[in-house]
C-alpha positions in Angstrom: 6.7 -6.6 4.4 7.0 -7.9 0.8 6.8 -6.0 -2.5 5.3 -7.8 -5.4 5.3 -6.5 -8.9 1.8 -6.8 -10.3 0.3 -6.0 -13.7 -3.2 -4.4 -13.9 -5.2 -5.6 -16.9 -7.6 -2.8 -16.3 -4.9 -0.1 -16.6 -2.5 -2.1 -18.8 0.5 -1.1 -16.6 2.6 -2.5 -13.9 2.5 -1.4 -10.2 4.2 -2.4 -7.0 1.9 -4.0 -4.5 2.7 -3.9 -0.7 1.8 -6.9 1.1 2.0 -6.9 4.9 3.1 -3.5 6.2 2.5 -3.9 9.9 4.3 -1.5 12.3 4.6 -2.4 15.9 3.1 0.1 18.4 6.8 0.9 19.6 7.5 2.5 16.3 4.2 4.1 15.6 4.3 7.9 15.7 8.1 8.0 14.9 7.6 8.6 11.1 8.6 5.1 10.2 5.7 4.4 8.1 6.1 7.7 6.2 9.7 7.0 5.6 8.9 3.6 4.1 6.2 4.9 1.9 8.3 7.8 0.8 11.0 5.2 -0.2 8.3 3.2 -2.1 7.2 6.3 -3.9 10.7 7.1 -5.1 11.1 3.6 -6.2 7.9 3.8 -8.1 8.9 7.1 -9.7 12.3 5.7 -10.6 10.7 2.8 -12.4 8.1 5.0 -14.1 5.2 3.3 -12.3 2.0 5.4 -11.9 0.8 4.1 -8.5 1.5 1.9 -5.6 -1.3 -0.4 -4.3 -2.1 -2.0 -1.0 -5.0 -2.9 1.1 -6.1 -2.9 4.8 -9.0 -4.1 6.7 -12.0 -1.9 6.7 -11.9 -1.8 10.6 -8.3 -0.8 10.9 -8.9 2.9 11.5 -5.3 3.8 12.6 -4.0 2.3 9.3 -6.9 4.0 7.1 -6.1 7.4 8.9 -2.3 7.0 8.0 -3.2 6.1 4.4 -5.3 9.2 4.1 -2.6 11.4 5.6 -0.4 10.0 2.7 -3.1 11.3 0.2 -3.9 7.8 -0.8 -7.3 7.2 -2.4 -9.4 4.3 -1.4 -11.3 2.2 -4.0 -14.2 0.4 -2.6 -13.5 -3.2 -3.6 -14.0 -6.6 -1.8 -11.3 -9.1 -1.9 -12.5 -12.7 -2.1 -10.8 -15.9 -1.1 -11.9 -19.3 -2.3 -10.4 -22.2 -0.5 -9.4 -25.1 -2.7 
């Protein structure tokens, strides 16, 4: 997992962006994800950040269900990659 500080020109504010938060099947269901996200929430609050952002693939149903349990809101966006 990596945490990247990003700046949103839309909101004119910074936010932490989580990149790669895979959990192995061995630790799923043990609240590891909730603990990590709770820590991120405290970090964001302590730094006066309004939100945390991340993304997942649209077919990753277990991750989407987890994100919804957190109360996270999905924005329907598409991410594009342009090989150079």
